C-alpha positions as CSV (number, residue, x, y, z in Angstrom):
1,M,229.1,15.6,101.0
2,W,226.4,16.7,103.4
3,K,225.8,19.6,105.7
4,G,226.2,18.9,109.4
5,D,224.3,20.6,112.3
6,N,226.9,23.3,112.4
7,G,226.2,24.2,108.8
8,Q,229.7,23.1,107.6
9,M,230.2,20.7,104.7
10,Q,231.3,17.3,105.9
11,R,232.4,14.2,104.0
12,L,230.2,11.2,104.5
13,E,232.2,8.4,106.2
14,T,230.7,5.9,103.6
15,Q,231.7,7.9,100.6
16,L,233.8,5.9,98.1
17,T,237.0,7.3,96.7
18,D,237.6,7.3,92.9
19,T,240.0,4.4,93.5
20,E,237.3,2.4,95.2
21,I,234.8,3.1,92.4
22,T,237.4,1.8,89.9
23,R,238.0,-1.2,92.1
24,L,234.2,-2.0,92.2
25,D,234.0,-1.6,88.4
26,E,237.0,-4.0,87.9
27,L,235.6,-6.6,90.2
28,L,232.3,-6.6,88.4
29,A,234.1,-6.7,85.0
30,S,236.0,-9.8,86.2
31,I,232.7,-11.8,86.2
32,H,232.3,-13.8,83.0
33,A,229.4,-14.9,80.7
34,P,226.8,-16.2,80.9
35,L,226.4,-13.8,83.8
36,Q,225.8,-10.2,82.9
37,P,227.0,-7.9,85.7
38,M,226.4,-4.2,85.9
39,D,229.2,-1.6,85.6
40,A,229.8,1.1,88.2
41,S,227.5,3.6,86.6
42,A,224.7,1.2,86.2
43,V,225.1,0.1,89.9
44,D,224.7,3.7,90.9
45,G,221.4,4.2,89.0
46,Y,220.2,0.8,90.2
47,L,220.8,1.7,93.9
48,C,218.9,5.0,93.4
49,G,216.0,3.1,91.9
50,A,215.9,0.7,94.8
51,L,216.0,3.6,97.4
52,L,213.2,5.5,95.7
53,Q,210.6,2.7,96.0
54,P,207.7,3.6,98.3
55,V,208.6,0.5,100.3
56,T,211.8,-0.3,102.0
57,I,214.2,-2.5,100.0
58,L,216.8,-4.2,102.2
59,W,220.4,-4.7,101.1
60,P,220.2,-8.6,100.7
61,E,217.4,-8.0,98.2
62,V,219.5,-5.5,96.3
63,L,222.8,-7.3,96.0
64,P,222.2,-10.3,93.6
65,A,221.4,-8.2,90.6
66,L,224.8,-6.5,90.7
67,F,226.4,-9.7,89.5
68,D,223.6,-10.6,87.0
69,A,220.7,-8.3,86.2
70,D,218.4,-11.3,86.0
71,A,219.3,-12.6,89.5
72,Q,216.5,-12.5,92.0
73,Q,216.9,-14.0,95.4
74,A,220.5,-15.1,95.6
75,V,223.9,-14.2,94.2
76,P,224.4,-16.4,91.1
77,A,226.6,-19.5,91.5
78,G,230.0,-19.2,90.0
79,V,230.9,-15.8,91.4
80,P,233.9,-16.2,93.7
81,A,233.2,-15.6,97.4
82,A,236.0,-13.1,97.7
83,V,234.5,-11.0,94.8
84,V,231.0,-11.2,96.4
85,A,232.3,-10.0,99.7
86,E,234.3,-7.1,98.3
87,V,231.6,-6.0,95.9
88,S,229.0,-6.1,98.6
89,A,231.2,-4.1,101.0
90,L,231.8,-1.4,98.5
91,A,228.4,-1.2,97.0
92,E,226.6,-1.3,100.4
93,R,228.7,1.8,101.4
94,R,227.4,3.6,98.4
95,F,223.9,2.4,99.2
96,A,224.2,3.9,102.7
97,E,225.6,7.1,101.3
98,L,222.8,7.5,98.7
99,A,220.2,6.6,101.4
100,Q,221.5,9.4,103.6
101,A,221.7,12.0,100.8
102,I,218.3,11.2,99.4
103,G,216.7,11.1,102.9
104,A,218.2,14.5,103.7
105,R,217.5,15.9,100.2
106,Q,221.2,16.6,99.7
107,W,223.4,16.7,96.7
108,F,225.3,13.5,95.7
109,D,227.7,12.9,92.8
110,P,226.1,10.4,90.4
111,W,228.5,8.0,88.9
112,I,228.4,9.2,85.3
113,F,231.5,9.4,83.3
114,E,232.9,11.6,80.5
115,P,231.6,10.4,77.1
116,D,233.9,10.1,74.1
117,E,234.5,13.3,72.2
118,D,232.2,12.4,69.4
119,E,229.3,11.4,71.7
120,P,226.5,13.6,73.1
121,V,226.5,14.4,76.8
122,T,223.4,12.3,77.3
123,E,225.6,9.3,76.4
124,A,227.1,9.8,79.9
125,Q,223.7,9.1,81.5
126,L,222.8,6.0,79.6
127,L,224.4,3.3,81.8
128,W,223.1,5.1,85.0
129,V,219.6,5.2,83.5
130,A,219.9,1.5,82.5
131,G,220.7,0.5,86.1
132,F,217.8,2.7,87.3
133,S,215.5,0.9,84.8
134,I,216.6,-2.5,86.1
135,A,215.5,-1.4,89.6
136,L,212.1,-0.3,88.4
137,E,211.6,-3.6,86.6
138,R,212.6,-5.5,89.7
139,W,210.5,-3.4,92.0
140,P,207.6,-1.8,90.1
141,Q,205.9,-0.2,93.1
142,L,207.1,3.3,92.1
143,L,205.6,3.1,88.6
144,R,202.3,1.9,90.1
145,L,201.8,5.2,91.9
146,S,199.4,7.5,90.1
147,N,200.9,10.8,91.4
148,P,201.3,13.2,88.4
149,A,204.4,14.7,90.1
150,L,206.3,11.6,89.1
151,K,206.0,12.4,85.4
152,E,208.5,15.2,85.0
153,P,211.4,13.7,86.9
154,L,210.9,10.4,85.2
155,A,210.9,12.1,81.8
156,V,214.1,13.9,82.6
157,I,215.8,10.6,83.6
158,F,214.6,8.7,80.6
159,A,215.2,11.5,78.1
160,A,218.7,10.1,77.7
161,V,217.3,7.0,76.1
162,P,216.4,7.1,72.3
163,P,212.6,7.1,72.0
164,E,212.6,3.9,69.9
165,D,214.3,2.1,72.9
166,L,211.7,3.2,75.4
167,E,208.9,0.7,76.3
168,D,205.6,1.6,78.0
169,A,206.5,5.2,78.1
170,D,203.9,6.8,75.9
171,D,202.8,9.2,78.7
172,L,206.4,10.4,79.1
173,L,207.2,11.1,75.5
174,P,205.4,14.5,75.2
175,V,207.3,15.7,78.3
176,I,210.6,14.2,76.9
177,E,210.1,16.0,73.6
178,S,209.7,19.3,75.4
179,L,213.0,19.0,77.3
180,E,216.4,20.5,76.3
181,P,219.2,18.0,76.6
182,P,222.1,18.8,78.9
183,T,225.1,20.3,77.2
184,T,227.7,19.7,79.9
185,L,228.5,16.8,82.2
186,D,227.6,19.0,85.2
187,E,224.2,19.7,83.8
188,A,223.7,15.9,83.1
189,A,224.6,15.2,86.7
190,E,222.3,17.9,88.1
191,D,219.4,16.7,86.0
192,L,219.8,13.2,87.5
193,V,220.2,14.4,91.1
194,R,217.3,16.9,90.8
195,S,215.0,14.1,89.4
196,V,216.0,11.7,92.1
197,L,215.1,14.2,94.8
198,L,211.8,15.1,93.2
199,L,210.9,11.4,93.0
200,A,211.8,11.0,96.6
201,D,209.4,13.9,97.5
202,V,206.6,11.6,96.3
203,T,207.8,8.1,97.2
204,R,209.7,8.9,100.4
205,P,208.2,12.1,101.7
206,V,209.7,13.9,104.7
207,R,208.2,16.6,106.9
208,R,210.5,19.5,106.5
209,G,211.0,22.8,104.6
210,P,211.6,23.2,100.9
211,T,214.0,20.8,99.5
212,A,217.0,21.2,97.1
213,A,214.9,19.5,94.5
214,R,212.7,22.6,93.9
215,G,215.4,24.1,91.6
216,R,218.8,22.8,90.4
217,P,220.6,21.3,93.5
218,V,223.8,23.0,94.5
219,R,226.8,20.9,93.6
220,Q,229.2,20.4,96.4
221,T,231.9,18.4,94.5
222,G,232.7,17.9,90.8
223,A,230.5,15.4,89.0
224,A,232.9,14.9,86.0
225,R,234.9,11.7,86.3
226,A,237.2,9.6,84.1
227,R,235.9,6.3,83.0
228,P,236.2,3.8,85.9
229,G,238.2,1.2,84.1
230,P,238.5,-0.9,80.9
231,G,235.9,-3.2,79.7
232,P,232.8,-3.1,77.4
233,H,229.8,-1.0,78.4
234,S,226.4,-1.9,77.1
235,Q,223.3,0.4,77.0
236,K,221.5,-2.2,79.2
237,G,223.7,-1.7,82.2
238,R,225.2,-5.1,81.6
239,R,228.6,-6.2,80.4
240,G,228.8,-8.1,77.2
């Protein structure tokens, strides 16, 4: 959702429905080993990570890793052309939606899903954060910036990851240890959106008034979702 010039809430034309998100997840799940495609939640974090770089990342550079996180310049061989076309069409719409929301510093619903009953809420963030991490590994320009304003939002994002699984994050650990974990899925979503917008203030600054990132962003739609479809989910944002 976004706010138009008349102040009314409007639906982005690019916004995917829950059915389309499920379809995207199923298409990626249909890709077999040795390729390791992302799932829908990891795709969402990955797209945010690409859009937050201090340089413009074009869609053709973004697409290959959706089918295999190690792919660099081209879609891996063996992925059916029909799957490539449909995944690209759906994911590029999400890319455009996120680009508009981040550019306007507006709320967006991150694709995180209800964890199992016996799991902590932070479990819902893990796949999203894994996809975000893949983007930062692929394009390290954001992490090369020395702006101290990056530390807090990065710490909030990576707080979902167990400390023993974090690499090269010694400077974030003290901040992570001071944070209170989210207790609801709405709080988990708000933490991710707020952090994305704060990072954008540094890496993609705009000349305008105070942004929604200064406090908790106002949710315009529900963030809670059912899982997008069957299939294994790994903590690396890849399917086993």
